[in-house]
All heavy atoms as atom14 arrays in JSON, in Angstrom:
{
  "sequence": "MKRSTGKPITLAIYSDIEMFSDNLFKVQNEETLDWHLIDTNGNPITKE",
  "atom14_mask": [
    [1, 1, 1, 1, 1, 1, 1, 1, 0, 0, 0, 0, 0, 0],
    [1, 1, 1, 1, 1, 1, 1, 1, 1, 0, 0, 0, 0, 0],
    [1, 1, 1, 1, 1, 1, 1, 1, 1, 1, 1, 0, 0, 0],
    [1, 1, 1, 1, 1, 1, 0, 0, 0, 0, 0, 0, 0, 0],
    [1, 1, 1, 1, 1, 1, 1, 0, 0, 0, 0, 0, 0, 0],
    [1, 1, 1, 1, 0, 0, 0, 0, 0, 0, 0, 0, 0, 0],
    [1, 1, 1, 1, 1, 1, 1, 1, 1, 0, 0, 0, 0, 0],
    [1, 1, 1, 1, 1, 1, 1, 0, 0, 0, 0, 0, 0, 0],
    [1, 1, 1, 1, 1, 1, 1, 1, 0, 0, 0, 0, 0, 0],
    [1, 1, 1, 1, 1, 1, 1, 0, 0, 0, 0, 0, 0, 0],
    [1, 1, 1, 1, 1, 1, 1, 1, 0, 0, 0, 0, 0, 0],
    [1, 1, 1, 1, 1, 0, 0, 0, 0, 0, 0, 0, 0, 0],
    [1, 1, 1, 1, 1, 1, 1, 1, 0, 0, 0, 0, 0, 0],
    [1, 1, 1, 1, 1, 1, 1, 1, 1, 1, 1, 1, 0, 0],
    [1, 1, 1, 1, 1, 1, 0, 0, 0, 0, 0, 0, 0, 0],
    [1, 1, 1, 1, 1, 1, 1, 1, 0, 0, 0, 0, 0, 0],
    [1, 1, 1, 1, 1, 1, 1, 1, 0, 0, 0, 0, 0, 0],
    [1, 1, 1, 1, 1, 1, 1, 1, 1, 0, 0, 0, 0, 0],
    [1, 1, 1, 1, 1, 1, 1, 1, 0, 0, 0, 0, 0, 0],
    [1, 1, 1, 1, 1, 1, 1, 1, 1, 1, 1, 0, 0, 0],
    [1, 1, 1, 1, 1, 1, 0, 0, 0, 0, 0, 0, 0, 0],
    [1, 1, 1, 1, 1, 1, 1, 1, 0, 0, 0, 0, 0, 0],
    [1, 1, 1, 1, 1, 1, 1, 1, 0, 0, 0, 0, 0, 0],
    [1, 1, 1, 1, 1, 1, 1, 1, 0, 0, 0, 0, 0, 0],
    [1, 1, 1, 1, 1, 1, 1, 1, 1, 1, 1, 0, 0, 0],
    [1, 1, 1, 1, 1, 1, 1, 1, 1, 0, 0, 0, 0, 0],
    [1, 1, 1, 1, 1, 1, 1, 0, 0, 0, 0, 0, 0, 0],
    [1, 1, 1, 1, 1, 1, 1, 1, 1, 0, 0, 0, 0, 0],
    [1, 1, 1, 1, 1, 1, 1, 1, 0, 0, 0, 0, 0, 0],
    [1, 1, 1, 1, 1, 1, 1, 1, 1, 0, 0, 0, 0, 0],
    [1, 1, 1, 1, 1, 1, 1, 1, 1, 0, 0, 0, 0, 0],
    [1, 1, 1, 1, 1, 1, 1, 0, 0, 0, 0, 0, 0, 0],
    [1, 1, 1, 1, 1, 1, 1, 1, 0, 0, 0, 0, 0, 0],
    [1, 1, 1, 1, 1, 1, 1, 1, 0, 0, 0, 0, 0, 0],
    [1, 1, 1, 1, 1, 1, 1, 1, 1, 1, 1, 1, 1, 1],
    [1, 1, 1, 1, 1, 1, 1, 1, 1, 1, 0, 0, 0, 0],
    [1, 1, 1, 1, 1, 1, 1, 1, 0, 0, 0, 0, 0, 0],
    [1, 1, 1, 1, 1, 1, 1, 1, 0, 0, 0, 0, 0, 0],
    [1, 1, 1, 1, 1, 1, 1, 1, 0, 0, 0, 0, 0, 0],
    [1, 1, 1, 1, 1, 1, 1, 0, 0, 0, 0, 0, 0, 0],
    [1, 1, 1, 1, 1, 1, 1, 1, 0, 0, 0, 0, 0, 0],
    [1, 1, 1, 1, 0, 0, 0, 0, 0, 0, 0, 0, 0, 0],
    [1, 1, 1, 1, 1, 1, 1, 1, 0, 0, 0, 0, 0, 0],
    [1, 1, 1, 1, 1, 1, 1, 0, 0, 0, 0, 0, 0, 0],
    [1, 1, 1, 1, 1, 1, 1, 1, 0, 0, 0, 0, 0, 0],
    [1, 1, 1, 1, 1, 1, 1, 0, 0, 0, 0, 0, 0, 0],
    [1, 1, 1, 1, 1, 1, 1, 1, 1, 0, 0, 0, 0, 0],
    [1, 1, 1, 1, 1, 1, 1, 1, 1, 0, 0, 0, 0, 0]
  ],
  "atom14_positions": [
    [[-12.26, -1.64, 101.31], [-12.1, -0.21, 101.2], [-11.2, 0.1, 100.01], [-10.12, -0.44, 99.88], [-11.48, 0.32, 102.48], [-11.18, 1.76, 102.47], [-10.65, 2.09, 104.14], [-9.98, 3.59, 104.15], [0.0, 0.0, 0.0], [0.0, 0.0, 0.0], [0.0, 0.0, 0.0], [0.0, 0.0, 0.0], [0.0, 0.0, 0.0], [0.0, 0.0, 0.0]],
    [[-11.64, 0.94, 99.16], [-10.89, 1.28, 97.96], [-10.24, 2.64, 98.15], [-10.9, 3.59, 98.52], [-11.84, 1.3, 96.78], [-11.17, 1.26, 95.46], [-12.22, 1.15, 94.39], [-11.61, 0.63, 93.12], [-12.57, 0.52, 92.07], [0.0, 0.0, 0.0], [0.0, 0.0, 0.0], [0.0, 0.0, 0.0], [0.0, 0.0, 0.0], [0.0, 0.0, 0.0]],
    [[-8.94, 2.7, 97.93], [-8.22, 3.96, 98.04], [-7.74, 4.39, 96.67], [-7.24, 3.59, 95.91], [-7.01, 3.82, 98.95], [-7.4, 3.66, 100.38], [-6.18, 3.6, 101.23], [-5.57, 2.29, 101.05], [-4.39, 1.95, 101.51], [-3.67, 2.8, 102.15], [-3.91, 0.75, 101.32], [0.0, 0.0, 0.0], [0.0, 0.0, 0.0], [0.0, 0.0, 0.0]],
    [[-7.9, 5.66, 96.39], [-7.42, 6.19, 95.13], [-6.75, 7.54, 95.39], [-7.42, 8.5, 95.71], [-8.57, 6.35, 94.15], [-8.11, 6.88, 92.94], [0.0, 0.0, 0.0], [0.0, 0.0, 0.0], [0.0, 0.0, 0.0], [0.0, 0.0, 0.0], [0.0, 0.0, 0.0], [0.0, 0.0, 0.0], [0.0, 0.0, 0.0], [0.0, 0.0, 0.0]],
    [[-5.43, 7.54, 95.27], [-4.7, 8.78, 95.5], [-4.14, 9.37, 94.21], [-3.72, 10.51, 94.2], [-3.52, 8.53, 96.46], [-2.61, 7.64, 95.85], [-4.0, 7.96, 97.8], [0.0, 0.0, 0.0], [0.0, 0.0, 0.0], [0.0, 0.0, 0.0], [0.0, 0.0, 0.0], [0.0, 0.0, 0.0], [0.0, 0.0, 0.0], [0.0, 0.0, 0.0]],
    [[-4.11, 8.56, 93.16], [-3.52, 9.01, 91.91], [-2.0, 8.9, 91.92], [-1.34, 9.18, 90.94], [0.0, 0.0, 0.0], [0.0, 0.0, 0.0], [0.0, 0.0, 0.0], [0.0, 0.0, 0.0], [0.0, 0.0, 0.0], [0.0, 0.0, 0.0], [0.0, 0.0, 0.0], [0.0, 0.0, 0.0], [0.0, 0.0, 0.0], [0.0, 0.0, 0.0]],
    [[-1.43, 8.45, 93.04], [0.02, 8.3, 93.17], [0.43, 6.92, 92.68], [-0.12, 5.92, 93.13], [0.41, 8.47, 94.64], [1.87, 8.28, 94.91], [2.15, 8.36, 96.4], [3.47, 7.72, 96.7], [3.62, 7.3, 98.07], [0.0, 0.0, 0.0], [0.0, 0.0, 0.0], [0.0, 0.0, 0.0], [0.0, 0.0, 0.0], [0.0, 0.0, 0.0]],
    [[1.4, 6.82, 91.75], [1.86, 5.51, 91.3], [2.46, 4.71, 92.46], [3.14, 5.28, 93.31], [2.94, 5.84, 90.27], [2.79, 7.28, 89.94], [2.11, 7.91, 91.11], [0.0, 0.0, 0.0], [0.0, 0.0, 0.0], [0.0, 0.0, 0.0], [0.0, 0.0, 0.0], [0.0, 0.0, 0.0], [0.0, 0.0, 0.0], [0.0, 0.0, 0.0]],
    [[2.2, 3.4, 92.49], [2.77, 2.58, 93.55], [4.04, 1.87, 93.1], [4.78, 1.35, 93.92], [1.77, 1.54, 94.09], [1.35, 0.58, 92.99], [0.58, 2.21, 94.71], [0.69, -0.66, 93.52], [0.0, 0.0, 0.0], [0.0, 0.0, 0.0], [0.0, 0.0, 0.0], [0.0, 0.0, 0.0], [0.0, 0.0, 0.0], [0.0, 0.0, 0.0]],
    [[4.3, 1.84, 91.81], [5.5, 1.19, 91.3], [5.84, 1.76, 89.93], [4.98, 2.34, 89.26], [5.31, -0.34, 91.22], [6.54, -0.95, 90.83], [4.21, -0.72, 90.25], [0.0, 0.0, 0.0], [0.0, 0.0, 0.0], [0.0, 0.0, 0.0], [0.0, 0.0, 0.0], [0.0, 0.0, 0.0], [0.0, 0.0, 0.0], [0.0, 0.0, 0.0]],
    [[7.07, 1.61, 89.52], [7.46, 2.01, 88.18], [6.77, 1.1, 87.16], [6.34, 0.01, 87.5], [8.98, 1.88, 88.03], [9.81, 2.76, 88.94], [11.3, 2.41, 88.79], [9.58, 4.22, 88.65], [0.0, 0.0, 0.0], [0.0, 0.0, 0.0], [0.0, 0.0, 0.0], [0.0, 0.0, 0.0], [0.0, 0.0, 0.0], [0.0, 0.0, 0.0]],
    [[6.7, 1.54, 85.94], [6.06, 0.76, 84.88], [7.01, -0.33, 84.37], [7.46, -0.3, 83.24], [5.61, 1.67, 83.76], [0.0, 0.0, 0.0], [0.0, 0.0, 0.0], [0.0, 0.0, 0.0], [0.0, 0.0, 0.0], [0.0, 0.0, 0.0], [0.0, 0.0, 0.0], [0.0, 0.0, 0.0], [0.0, 0.0, 0.0], [0.0, 0.0, 0.0]],
    [[7.3, -1.29, 85.25], [8.22, -2.37, 84.88], [7.51, -3.72, 84.78], [8.14, -4.74, 84.57], [9.39, -2.48, 85.88], [8.87, -2.72, 87.29], [10.26, -1.24, 85.82], [9.95, -3.0, 88.32], [0.0, 0.0, 0.0], [0.0, 0.0, 0.0], [0.0, 0.0, 0.0], [0.0, 0.0, 0.0], [0.0, 0.0, 0.0], [0.0, 0.0, 0.0]],
    [[6.2, -3.71, 84.95], [5.42, -4.94, 84.91], [4.53, -4.96, 83.68], [4.05, -3.93, 83.23], [4.57, -5.07, 86.18], [5.4, -5.08, 87.44], [5.4, -4.0, 88.3], [6.2, -6.17, 87.74], [6.18, -4.02, 89.46], [6.98, -6.2, 88.89], [6.96, -5.11, 89.75], [7.73, -5.13, 90.87], [0.0, 0.0, 0.0], [0.0, 0.0, 0.0]],
    [[4.29, -6.15, 83.16], [3.43, -6.27, 81.98], [1.97, -6.32, 82.37], [1.11, -6.06, 81.54], [3.81, -7.51, 81.17], [3.69, -8.67, 81.95], [0.0, 0.0, 0.0], [0.0, 0.0, 0.0], [0.0, 0.0, 0.0], [0.0, 0.0, 0.0], [0.0, 0.0, 0.0], [0.0, 0.0, 0.0], [0.0, 0.0, 0.0], [0.0, 0.0, 0.0]],
    [[1.69, -6.63, 83.65], [0.3, -6.68, 84.13], [0.3, -6.43, 85.62], [1.25, -6.79, 86.32], [-0.3, -8.05, 83.83], [-1.82, -8.06, 83.9], [-2.43, -7.0, 84.12], [-2.4, -9.14, 83.73], [0.0, 0.0, 0.0], [0.0, 0.0, 0.0], [0.0, 0.0, 0.0], [0.0, 0.0, 0.0], [0.0, 0.0, 0.0], [0.0, 0.0, 0.0]],
    [[-0.75, -5.78, 86.12], [-0.9, -5.55, 87.56], [-2.38, -5.65, 87.9], [-3.23, -5.15, 87.16], [-0.31, -4.19, 87.98], [-0.36, -4.01, 89.49], [-0.97, -3.04, 87.25], [0.47, -2.85, 90.01], [0.0, 0.0, 0.0], [0.0, 0.0, 0.0], [0.0, 0.0, 0.0], [0.0, 0.0, 0.0], [0.0, 0.0, 0.0], [0.0, 0.0, 0.0]],
    [[-2.68, -6.38, 88.98], [-4.07, -6.59, 89.4], [-4.16, -6.37, 90.91], [-3.24, -6.72, 91.65], [-4.53, -8.01, 89.1], [-4.48, -8.38, 87.64], [-4.8, -9.85, 87.4], [-5.23, -10.55, 88.34], [-4.61, -10.3, 86.26], [0.0, 0.0, 0.0], [0.0, 0.0, 0.0], [0.0, 0.0, 0.0], [0.0, 0.0, 0.0], [0.0, 0.0, 0.0]],
    [[-5.26, -5.81, 91.36], [-5.48, -5.66, 92.79], [-5.76, -7.05, 93.37], [-6.62, -7.77, 92.89], [-6.63, -4.72, 93.06], [-6.8, -4.36, 94.5], [-7.94, -3.0, 94.65], [-7.26, -2.22, 96.08], [0.0, 0.0, 0.0], [0.0, 0.0, 0.0], [0.0, 0.0, 0.0], [0.0, 0.0, 0.0], [0.0, 0.0, 0.0], [0.0, 0.0, 0.0]],
    [[-5.0, -7.44, 94.38], [-5.13, -8.75, 95.01], [-5.96, -8.64, 96.28], [-6.76, -9.52, 96.58], [-3.73, -9.29, 95.3], [-3.69, -10.7, 95.79], [-3.92, -11.76, 94.93], [-3.42, -10.99, 97.12], [-3.89, -13.07, 95.37], [-3.38, -12.28, 97.57], [-3.62, -13.33, 96.7], [0.0, 0.0, 0.0], [0.0, 0.0, 0.0], [0.0, 0.0, 0.0]],
    [[-5.76, -7.57, 97.04], [-6.53, -7.27, 98.25], [-6.42, -5.77, 98.48], [-5.85, -5.06, 97.65], [-6.0, -8.06, 99.44], [-4.74, -7.56, 99.84], [0.0, 0.0, 0.0], [0.0, 0.0, 0.0], [0.0, 0.0, 0.0], [0.0, 0.0, 0.0], [0.0, 0.0, 0.0], [0.0, 0.0, 0.0], [0.0, 0.0, 0.0], [0.0, 0.0, 0.0]],
    [[-6.93, -5.29, 99.6], [-6.85, -3.85, 99.88], [-5.42, -3.35, 99.95], [-5.15, -2.19, 99.67], [-7.54, -3.52, 101.21], [-9.05, -3.56, 101.1], [-9.57, -3.58, 99.97], [-9.7, -3.57, 102.14], [0.0, 0.0, 0.0], [0.0, 0.0, 0.0], [0.0, 0.0, 0.0], [0.0, 0.0, 0.0], [0.0, 0.0, 0.0], [0.0, 0.0, 0.0]],
    [[-4.48, -4.21, 100.34], [-3.09, -3.78, 100.55], [-2.07, -4.46, 99.65], [-0.89, -4.19, 99.77], [-2.69, -4.03, 102.01], [-3.57, -3.29, 102.97], [-3.94, -2.14, 102.73], [-3.94, -3.93, 104.06], [0.0, 0.0, 0.0], [0.0, 0.0, 0.0], [0.0, 0.0, 0.0], [0.0, 0.0, 0.0], [0.0, 0.0, 0.0], [0.0, 0.0, 0.0]],
    [[-2.52, -5.35, 98.78], [-1.58, -6.11, 97.95], [-1.99, -6.07, 96.48], [-3.17, -6.04, 96.16], [-1.51, -7.58, 98.39], [-0.97, -7.86, 99.78], [-1.11, -9.34, 100.09], [0.47, -7.42, 99.89], [0.0, 0.0, 0.0], [0.0, 0.0, 0.0], [0.0, 0.0, 0.0], [0.0, 0.0, 0.0], [0.0, 0.0, 0.0], [0.0, 0.0, 0.0]],
    [[-0.96, -6.12, 95.62], [-1.18, -6.16, 94.19], [-0.4, -7.33, 93.61], [0.7, -7.62, 94.04], [-0.72, -4.87, 93.53], [-1.55, -3.69, 93.93], [-1.25, -2.99, 95.09], [-2.64, -3.31, 93.18], [-2.02, -1.91, 95.49], [-3.41, -2.23, 93.58], [-3.1, -1.53, 94.73], [0.0, 0.0, 0.0], [0.0, 0.0, 0.0], [0.0, 0.0, 0.0]],
    [[-1.0, -7.99, 92.63], [-0.35, -9.09, 91.91], [0.22, -8.47, 90.64], [-0.5, -7.83, 89.87], [-1.4, -10.15, 91.6], [-0.84, -11.42, 91.03], [-1.89, -12.51, 91.04], [-2.71, -12.46, 89.78], [-3.56, -13.63, 89.58], [0.0, 0.0, 0.0], [0.0, 0.0, 0.0], [0.0, 0.0, 0.0], [0.0, 0.0, 0.0], [0.0, 0.0, 0.0]],
    [[1.54, -8.64, 90.43], [2.21, -8.05, 89.27], [2.93, -9.12, 88.48], [3.39, -10.12, 89.01], [3.21, -6.94, 89.7], [2.48, -5.79, 90.35], [4.28, -7.48, 90.65], [0.0, 0.0, 0.0], [0.0, 0.0, 0.0], [0.0, 0.0, 0.0], [0.0, 0.0, 0.0], [0.0, 0.0, 0.0], [0.0, 0.0, 0.0], [0.0, 0.0, 0.0]],
    [[3.0, -8.91, 87.18], [3.68, -9.86, 86.31], [4.96, -9.23, 85.76], [4.93, -8.13, 85.2], [2.78, -10.28, 85.15], [3.36, -11.41, 84.34], [2.39, -11.92, 83.3], [1.67, -11.15, 82.69], [2.39, -13.22, 83.09], [0.0, 0.0, 0.0], [0.0, 0.0, 0.0], [0.0, 0.0, 0.0], [0.0, 0.0, 0.0], [0.0, 0.0, 0.0]],
    [[6.08, -9.93, 85.97], [7.37, -9.49, 85.47], [7.34, -9.47, 83.95], [6.97, -10.46, 83.31], [8.46, -10.44, 85.98], [9.84, -10.02, 85.54], [10.13, -9.94, 84.35], [10.69, -9.78, 86.51], [0.0, 0.0, 0.0], [0.0, 0.0, 0.0], [0.0, 0.0, 0.0], [0.0, 0.0, 0.0], [0.0, 0.0, 0.0], [0.0, 0.0, 0.0]],
    [[7.73, -8.35, 83.38], [7.66, -8.16, 81.93], [8.57, -9.12, 81.16], [8.22, -9.58, 80.07], [8.05, -6.71, 81.6], [7.82, -6.31, 80.19], [8.04, -4.83, 79.99], [8.99, -4.27, 80.59], [7.27, -4.24, 79.23], [0.0, 0.0, 0.0], [0.0, 0.0, 0.0], [0.0, 0.0, 0.0], [0.0, 0.0, 0.0], [0.0, 0.0, 0.0]],
    [[9.72, -9.46, 81.73], [10.69, -10.32, 81.03], [10.44, -11.8, 81.24], [10.47, -12.59, 80.3], [12.1, -9.96, 81.47], [12.52, -8.58, 81.03], [13.91, -8.2, 81.51], [14.62, -9.09, 82.01], [14.27, -7.03, 81.37], [0.0, 0.0, 0.0], [0.0, 0.0, 0.0], [0.0, 0.0, 0.0], [0.0, 0.0, 0.0], [0.0, 0.0, 0.0]],
    [[10.2, -12.22, 82.51], [10.07, -13.66, 82.81], [8.62, -14.13, 82.81], [8.37, -15.33, 82.82], [10.67, -13.98, 84.18], [9.9, -13.31, 85.19], [12.12, -13.55, 84.26], [0.0, 0.0, 0.0], [0.0, 0.0, 0.0], [0.0, 0.0, 0.0], [0.0, 0.0, 0.0], [0.0, 0.0, 0.0], [0.0, 0.0, 0.0], [0.0, 0.0, 0.0]],
    [[7.69, -13.19, 82.86], [6.25, -13.46, 82.96], [5.86, -14.13, 84.27], [4.76, -14.64, 84.41], [5.75, -14.27, 81.76], [5.98, -13.62, 80.39], [5.46, -14.52, 79.28], [5.35, -12.24, 80.32], [0.0, 0.0, 0.0], [0.0, 0.0, 0.0], [0.0, 0.0, 0.0], [0.0, 0.0, 0.0], [0.0, 0.0, 0.0], [0.0, 0.0, 0.0]],
    [[6.77, -14.13, 85.27], [6.46, -14.65, 86.6], [5.58, -13.65, 87.34], [5.68, -12.44, 87.13], [7.74, -14.86, 87.42], [8.61, -15.97, 86.88], [8.07, -16.9, 86.26], [9.83, -15.9, 87.1], [0.0, 0.0, 0.0], [0.0, 0.0, 0.0], [0.0, 0.0, 0.0], [0.0, 0.0, 0.0], [0.0, 0.0, 0.0], [0.0, 0.0, 0.0]],
    [[4.71, -14.16, 88.22], [3.83, -13.32, 89.02], [4.41, -13.13, 90.42], [4.99, -14.06, 90.98], [2.45, -13.95, 89.12], [1.67, -13.85, 87.85], [1.64, -14.76, 86.84], [0.85, -12.77, 87.44], [0.83, -14.32, 85.83], [0.34, -13.1, 86.17], [0.5, -11.54, 88.01], [-0.53, -12.25, 85.48], [-0.37, -10.71, 87.32], [-0.87, -11.06, 86.06]],
    [[4.26, -11.94, 90.99], [4.74, -11.6, 92.32], [3.7, -10.75, 93.03], [2.82, -10.16, 92.39], [6.05, -10.81, 92.24], [7.11, -11.48, 91.43], [7.89, -12.49, 91.94], [7.49, -11.31, 90.15], [8.73, -12.91, 90.99], [8.49, -12.21, 89.9], [0.0, 0.0, 0.0], [0.0, 0.0, 0.0], [0.0, 0.0, 0.0], [0.0, 0.0, 0.0]],
    [[3.82, -10.64, 94.35], [2.97, -9.74, 95.13], [3.79, -8.55, 95.59], [4.94, -8.69, 95.98], [2.41, -10.46, 96.37], [1.36, -11.53, 96.12], [0.96, -12.17, 97.44], [0.14, -10.95, 95.42], [0.0, 0.0, 0.0], [0.0, 0.0, 0.0], [0.0, 0.0, 0.0], [0.0, 0.0, 0.0], [0.0, 0.0, 0.0], [0.0, 0.0, 0.0]],
    [[3.18, -7.35, 95.52], [3.8, -6.15, 96.07], [2.78, -5.47, 96.98], [1.57, -5.66, 96.83], [4.28, -5.18, 94.97], [3.12, -4.7, 94.1], [5.37, -5.81, 94.13], [3.5, -3.59, 93.13], [0.0, 0.0, 0.0], [0.0, 0.0, 0.0], [0.0, 0.0, 0.0], [0.0, 0.0, 0.0], [0.0, 0.0, 0.0], [0.0, 0.0, 0.0]],
    [[3.3, -4.67, 97.92], [2.39, -3.93, 98.81], [2.06, -2.57, 98.19], [2.48, -2.26, 97.08], [2.98, -3.8, 100.22], [4.26, -2.99, 100.28], [4.58, -2.23, 99.32], [4.96, -3.09, 101.3], [0.0, 0.0, 0.0], [0.0, 0.0, 0.0], [0.0, 0.0, 0.0], [0.0, 0.0, 0.0], [0.0, 0.0, 0.0], [0.0, 0.0, 0.0]],
    [[1.31, -1.76, 98.92], [0.88, -0.47, 98.38], [2.01, 0.54, 98.24], [1.81, 1.6, 97.66], [-0.23, 0.15, 99.26], [0.24, 0.21, 100.61], [-1.5, -0.69, 99.2], [0.0, 0.0, 0.0], [0.0, 0.0, 0.0], [0.0, 0.0, 0.0], [0.0, 0.0, 0.0], [0.0, 0.0, 0.0], [0.0, 0.0, 0.0], [0.0, 0.0, 0.0]],
    [[3.19, 0.21, 98.74], [4.37, 1.07, 98.55], [5.27, 0.55, 97.44], [6.33, 1.1, 97.19], [5.17, 1.15, 99.86], [4.39, 1.87, 100.93], [3.8, 2.92, 100.7], [4.37, 1.31, 102.12], [0.0, 0.0, 0.0], [0.0, 0.0, 0.0], [0.0, 0.0, 0.0], [0.0, 0.0, 0.0], [0.0, 0.0, 0.0], [0.0, 0.0, 0.0]],
    [[4.87, -0.56, 96.78], [5.65, -1.13, 95.7], [6.72, -2.1, 96.17], [7.52, -2.56, 95.37], [0.0, 0.0, 0.0], [0.0, 0.0, 0.0], [0.0, 0.0, 0.0], [0.0, 0.0, 0.0], [0.0, 0.0, 0.0], [0.0, 0.0, 0.0], [0.0, 0.0, 0.0], [0.0, 0.0, 0.0], [0.0, 0.0, 0.0], [0.0, 0.0, 0.0]],
    [[6.72, -2.42, 97.48], [7.7, -3.36, 98.03], [7.28, -4.79, 97.75], [6.12, -5.14, 97.96], [7.85, -3.17, 99.53], [8.32, -1.78, 99.88], [9.25, -1.26, 99.29], [7.67, -1.18, 100.85], [0.0, 0.0, 0.0], [0.0, 0.0, 0.0], [0.0, 0.0, 0.0], [0.0, 0.0, 0.0], [0.0, 0.0, 0.0], [0.0, 0.0, 0.0]],
    [[8.21, -5.65, 97.28], [7.86, -7.05, 97.05], [7.53, -7.77, 98.35], [8.14, -7.51, 99.38], [9.11, -7.64, 96.41], [10.15, -6.6, 96.43], [9.59, -5.34, 96.96], [0.0, 0.0, 0.0], [0.0, 0.0, 0.0], [0.0, 0.0, 0.0], [0.0, 0.0, 0.0], [0.0, 0.0, 0.0], [0.0, 0.0, 0.0], [0.0, 0.0, 0.0]],
    [[6.57, -8.66, 98.29], [6.21, -9.52, 99.42], [6.88, -10.85, 99.17], [6.69, -11.46, 98.12], [4.67, -9.71, 99.52], [3.96, -8.37, 99.57], [4.31, -10.6, 100.68], [4.32, -7.5, 100.76], [0.0, 0.0, 0.0], [0.0, 0.0, 0.0], [0.0, 0.0, 0.0], [0.0, 0.0, 0.0], [0.0, 0.0, 0.0], [0.0, 0.0, 0.0]],
    [[7.69, -11.29, 100.12], [8.42, -12.55, 99.94], [8.02, -13.56, 100.99], [7.6, -13.2, 102.1], [9.94, -12.32, 100.03], [10.23, -11.76, 101.3], [10.42, -11.41, 98.95], [0.0, 0.0, 0.0], [0.0, 0.0, 0.0], [0.0, 0.0, 0.0], [0.0, 0.0, 0.0], [0.0, 0.0, 0.0], [0.0, 0.0, 0.0], [0.0, 0.0, 0.0]],
    [[8.12, -14.83, 100.64], [7.89, -15.91, 101.6], [9.15, -16.1, 102.42], [10.25, -16.04, 101.9], [7.56, -17.22, 100.88], [6.2, -17.24, 100.28], [5.8, -18.63, 99.89], [6.47, -19.08, 98.61], [6.06, -20.38, 98.15], [0.0, 0.0, 0.0], [0.0, 0.0, 0.0], [0.0, 0.0, 0.0], [0.0, 0.0, 0.0], [0.0, 0.0, 0.0]],
    [[8.98, -16.33, 103.71], [10.14, -16.57, 104.57], [10.0, -17.9, 105.26], [8.97, -18.42, 105.44], [10.27, -15.45, 105.59], [10.47, -14.14, 104.88], [11.12, -13.1, 105.76], [11.72, -13.46, 106.77], [11.03, -11.94, 105.41], [0.0, 0.0, 0.0], [0.0, 0.0, 0.0], [0.0, 0.0, 0.0], [0.0, 0.0, 0.0], [0.0, 0.0, 0.0]]
  ]
}
């Protein structure tokens, strides 16, 4: 299911962002070039 609200999910602090699943996005840190996952609210997903 694709949702489009036009609302930004995160500040423009990433050099790249890709849709990973319906609820997750893969983002690349602009400075370190490391990849991370964020949810649709822009919250980082961490391993515990």
